[in-house]
C-alpha positions as CSV (number, residue, x, y, z in Angstrom):
1,M,-65.5,18.5,-172.0
2,P,-65.5,16.8,-168.0
3,Q,-67.2,14.0,-169.8
4,Q,-64.2,13.3,-172.1
5,S,-61.8,13.4,-169.3
6,I,-63.7,11.2,-167.4
7,E,-63.5,8.8,-170.5
8,L,-59.8,9.7,-170.8
9,K,-58.8,9.0,-167.0
10,E,-61.1,5.5,-167.9
11,G,-58.8,4.7,-170.9
12,F,-55.6,5.6,-168.8
13,T,-56.9,3.6,-166.1
14,M,-57.6,0.6,-168.6
15,I,-54.3,0.8,-170.4
16,R,-52.7,0.8,-166.5
17,W,-54.3,-2.2,-165.4
18,L,-53.3,-4.1,-168.7
19,A,-50.2,-2.9,-168.6
20,N,-49.8,-4.2,-165.4
21,W,-51.8,-7.7,-165.9
22,A,-49.1,-7.9,-168.6
23,S,-46.2,-7.5,-166.4
24,Q,-47.2,-10.3,-164.5
25,H,-48.4,-12.7,-166.8
26,A,-45.4,-12.2,-168.9
27,P,-43.3,-15.3,-169.9
28,T,-40.1,-14.9,-168.0
29,P,-37.2,-16.9,-168.4
30,E,-38.0,-18.5,-164.6
31,K,-42.0,-19.5,-166.2
32,Q,-40.3,-20.8,-169.7
33,A,-37.9,-23.0,-167.4
34,E,-40.6,-24.4,-165.5
35,R,-43.0,-25.3,-168.3
36,A,-39.9,-26.6,-170.1
37,L,-38.8,-28.7,-166.9
38,N,-42.3,-30.0,-166.7
39,N,-42.5,-30.9,-170.0
40,L,-38.7,-32.6,-169.9
41,R,-40.0,-34.8,-167.1
42,M,-43.0,-35.9,-169.4
43,E,-40.8,-36.4,-171.7
44,L,-38.1,-38.3,-170.1
45,F,-41.1,-40.4,-168.0
46,Q,-42.0,-41.8,-171.6
47,A,-38.8,-42.3,-172.7
48,E,-37.9,-44.4,-170.0
49,Q,-41.5,-46.2,-170.7
50,L,-40.3,-47.1,-173.7
51,V,-36.6,-48.5,-172.2
52,L,-39.3,-51.0,-170.1
53,D,-41.3,-52.1,-172.5
54,A,-38.4,-52.8,-174.9
55,Q,-36.8,-54.6,-171.7
56,L,-39.7,-56.8,-171.3
57,R,-39.7,-57.6,-174.8
58,A,-36.0,-58.6,-175.4
59,D,-36.7,-60.8,-171.9
60,Y,-39.8,-62.3,-174.1
61,Y,-37.8,-62.9,-176.8
62,R,-34.7,-64.2,-174.7
63,A,-36.8,-66.5,-173.1
64,R,-38.8,-68.1,-176.5
65,L,-35.4,-68.5,-177.5
66,T,-33.8,-70.2,-175.3
67,F,-37.0,-72.6,-175.4
68,L,-36.8,-73.5,-178.6
69,E,-32.6,-74.0,-178.0
70,E,-33.7,-76.8,-175.9
71,V,-36.8,-78.1,-177.9
72,T,-34.1,-78.8,-180.7
73,R,-31.3,-79.9,-178.4
74,K,-32.9,-82.2,-176.0
75,G,-36.5,-83.1,-177.8
76,I,-40.0,-81.7,-176.7
77,E,-40.7,-84.5,-174.4
78,Q,-38.0,-84.0,-172.4
79,V,-38.8,-80.3,-172.1
80,S,-42.5,-80.5,-171.7
81,D,-41.2,-83.1,-168.8
82,E,-38.8,-80.8,-167.2
83,R,-41.3,-78.1,-167.4
84,K,-44.0,-79.9,-165.7
85,A,-41.7,-81.5,-162.6
86,P,-43.0,-80.2,-159.7
87,L,-41.0,-77.0,-159.0
88,E,-38.9,-76.6,-155.3
89,P,-41.2,-75.4,-152.4
90,P,-40.4,-71.1,-152.5
91,Q,-38.1,-70.6,-149.8
92,P,-39.9,-68.2,-146.7
93,L,-39.3,-64.6,-146.4
94,R,-38.0,-65.0,-143.3
95,P,-36.1,-67.8,-141.5
96,G,-38.5,-69.3,-138.5
97,L,-42.0,-67.0,-139.5
98,K,-44.5,-69.9,-140.3
99,L,-48.0,-68.6,-141.5
100,T,-50.7,-70.6,-139.8
101,A,-54.3,-70.3,-141.1
102,A,-56.5,-68.2,-138.8
103,Q,-58.7,-70.1,-137.1
């Protein structure tokens, strides 16, 4: 009999431990909301990346379209000459500052 009593106590202890563990790790609404929040942030990031990619593609095709329109209007030689013309030197970021080579 004492052996059965010890086994029952161990069984109840195990059940109590398991119930306690389950109550602490149960998917509460807060935990579910936190998990959903992380998933939604990732979905938003991916959607924003798709938008940025689409904008880059649209800019690329817009530039190609503009180039081809210029070629049909002006001819390839003139468009090519305009593209080869030296560009204006870039404006300094801060007026008055000049970079010098390291000595």
